[in-house]
C-alpha positions, 0 to 999 in steps of 0.5 A: 208468778215466778218460774219456781212458783209455776213449777210448784203449781204444775207438780201440785196439779199433776199430783191432784189429777193423778190422785183423783184418777186413782179415786175414780178408778178405785170407785169403778173397780169397787162398784164392779167387784161389789156387784159381782162378789157380794152375792157370792159372799152372801150366798156362800153363807146363805145356808147358815145365814142365821148363824152369822146373824146370831153370832153378831147378836152375841157380840152386841150382847157381850159388849153390853155385858162388859159394860155392866160388869165394869159398872158393877166392879166400880171400874167405870164412872157412873152409877147404874140406873134401871130407869135409864136402862129401860128407856134405852131399850124401849127407844131401841125397840121403837127404832127397830119397829120403825125400820121394818116398814122400809124392808117389807115392801116389794123387792123392786121398789126404790126405798131409802131408809132414812139416816135420821134413825139413831142406831146403836148397832154399827153393823146394822147401821153400815148394812143399811147404808150398803142397802141404800147405796145398792138401791141407788146403784140399781136405779142408775143402771135401770135408767140405761139400756145396754145389755151389760147395764141390764145384767148388772142391774139384775145382779144389783137386785140380788144384792138388794135382796141379800142385804134386805134379808140381812137387815131383816134378820138383824132386826128380828133377832135384836128385837127378840133380845130387847123384848126379853131384856125389857120383860126382865127389867120390868119384873125386877122386884120378883127376881130377888136380884139387884137391878144391875144383876137383873139386866146382866142375868138376862143378857147372859142367858140370851148369850148362852141360848144363842151359843147353843144354837150357833154352829161353826161359820163355814170357812168360805164366808170368812175367806170372802170377808177377808178378800173384801178387807184386803181390797180395802187395804189395797187403796193405800199403795194405789194412792201412793203410786198415784202421787209418785206418778203425779210427781214424775209426769211434769219432769219431761216438760220441765226439762224440755222447757229448761232447755228452751227458756228465755229466763235468767236462771244463774249469774252465768246467764247474765255474764254471758249476755253482758259485761255490765257491772252487777250487784251479786247475791247477798243476804236479805236486806229486810223481811218483806213480810214485815215491811211497811214504809215507816218501819225500815231498819235504817242502819242495815239498809244503808250498810248493805246498799253502801256499795251502790251508793258509793258508786253513785258518788263517783258520777260526774254530776255534782248536783241532781244526779239522775238515776233510772231503774228498769226491768224486764217484767213487773214483780221483779223487785224493781220498785221495792229496790227503788224505794230502799235506794231512795230511803237510804240516800235520804237518811244520809242527808241527801236530798232525794226526789223519787219519781214514778213513771211506771204508767201501767203498774204504779206500784210506787204511787200505790205504796206511798198512797199518792193516787189522789195527788197531782203528779207526772201526767199532769205536768206532761199533759200541760195541766201545770208548768210548776214541777216542784209544786207537785212534790209530796214530802215523805213521812219517812224522811224530810229529805225524801220528796215523792212524785206520783203518776197524777190524775187518772184523766191526764194519766189516760191521755198520756198513756194513749199518746205514748201507745199511739203509732207515729204517722207513716214515714216518721220516726215519731210524731208531734205528740211524742215530741211534745211529751219528750220535751215536757219531760225534759223540762220536768227533769230540769226543774226537779234536778235543781232541787235535789242531790239525787233524782231517782226515776222508777221506769216502766219495764222494757216493753215493745208498747212503751219506748223508755229510751228517752227516759234512760238517755237523760239518766247519769246512771241506769240500773236494770233489775233482774230476778232469777227464774223470772227475767228475760234474757232478750230484754237484758240483751236489749239493755246491753246493746244500748250500752254497747252503742254508748247510749247508756251512762254508767249502767248497773245490773241488780240481781234478785236471787230470791226466785222461790218467793212471790213477795218482793225479796231482799237484794244484792249488795256487792259491786263487782267491777 
């Protein structure tokens, strides 16, 4: 994962944590405020509770009357059906009767009203939901022993009592209204009115009856309701503030890390370390999201890699020029660039052999599907002495031959031998010497078959000594990626060059630090 990607995850994680903390804070605050404020709200209107319930009933009746007026004046699609209206009221009456047993039990009994009841009254539905939540809250508090929890459980019991009274009042008034309307619908023939007018007349009569019984609601209860509404609206700025805090919190860490990082961030970082010629940022060679090995855009590929290809033409060797590519870490684009380079040369009618020596990652072997074929490890382990027989011709070009890592058993043997420590007092042991000798034999056999022998080396690592590979090359390329590559490992590459241990070195700079997939590369050679 690149540095930019890590920062994105850091910001996202920080914002999520802050939003979650804001949610928990609001839930705790809401729970405590509700426990204290709701009884005050209910008690403020307790003396006139019937007025509130009757006004709610008027609202429900007016909504139905508006619907009937709309049907009657042909402003709404759908004819009026007396049978459907009767069935609707009958079903509602059955539901109201079914809820009653749940609110008539002992006040300290834990009862949950099922959500399966089909309630057309949204206020009744929400009040029942509040009642269920209050029951759960009280049950939780009763399981605790602290004096504060006991006090809060007593307050919760008052909430439950008030909510139960409200549910009972809504059901009682609504039940009376429904029964009155049903009686009118069943006596339609006696009224002399049309079917729709029978229901509308019954509803309007109930509205007038309720209005005559309803005084003004005290201002105190309206204020209490307004305070609850304003509290709900306060959640938006709370969450916005939490999100902004989440964006600000990682900044000190990022600024501190930027001063101490070992990563290459800019072209200037490379120029401070080394004077090795480098490929500077240019446009993307190919869109990796559409990339397959069989679908190169050949002309742009060759054109953009022309500077480095021209550089290789100046190498002293006339045939079998060996090019090695390494980097500081995996996923810096080394293998992807190696493939592009090999393909471009093969399309220029150059004989190319592409060898995968990355024992740990094996991206090249996987890209060309060479896992089941013999390869480098089989030759190094002594399984064969015929290097050219191990080559596989690529489908991209007949001029491109491939050599993967080889069989898993021999690959494991070679890896264990390379990772083993030499005996005390020795720079290397016999096993390492044999591998180096076998590797030189393999290179000698392969370079006589091609114009370019390109080696995909492992990343620079203390576990694997890649210098025996690099010293065989006619040109060495170090692939660096902004925000990802290590300055120390580039410095190691530079020290080899200063000690004249590398031939014709280059640095390829990958400037697409914001992407995790393999991006395009750089194609202008600076001397």
